[in-house]
Steps between C-alpha positions, in 0.01 A plus 500: 500500500622328186797264540806584293747260345868521584568648157237771554644584842854524358367724223331729752821522707700575184252772397518654847881502492495670158261769626714561810808533281322744266378710792850510650646629173241768422666839463837351399666496158381143449306344215277198558450251216289186493550164330180310569474515879870570553604848605843632404644830619732708284693757703845635569446405865712205610257390770172446318576466131493187293653687205681833474386603151206423272741357240643262763147370570429448128833320450407270790164418338668445159760264649240318708250446219707504182433729207183336368319474836620847603350645181175313574502647852530855366251422222718551194685293245876456506533696175287790628682507832842534340372759251351702787824481699703614199254783430522604864880510477490698173255752642664517844183405685609170652397611851152584372476163324603311814250699709229415246576127527499514880175694512306304240632148564596497867251750644777723634417732788719801579509499880657847524162651414312303764 
């Protein structure tokens, strides 16, 4: 058996906790999003959610990282991001745009379908 470092053991425990949390929330109205190895839950549920709306999650990331790093994280430029947001508002598809960001950049999983 190969010996593991403390960091590897903590990572395995963290991964196991994330999987348990995902399994617990399957079949609920929750969305799971990932930032690196960090799992965040978006749900109306008070008990398990980290955020109540997708926009709340994106605002958190924007405030945490700042505009430039946030745009890097979602793989766009600041100019393109603001143009896309304004186009989404004009065309009334802001929810679709937010879902696209969550799916493509944060590997969103809809747990209600699980």
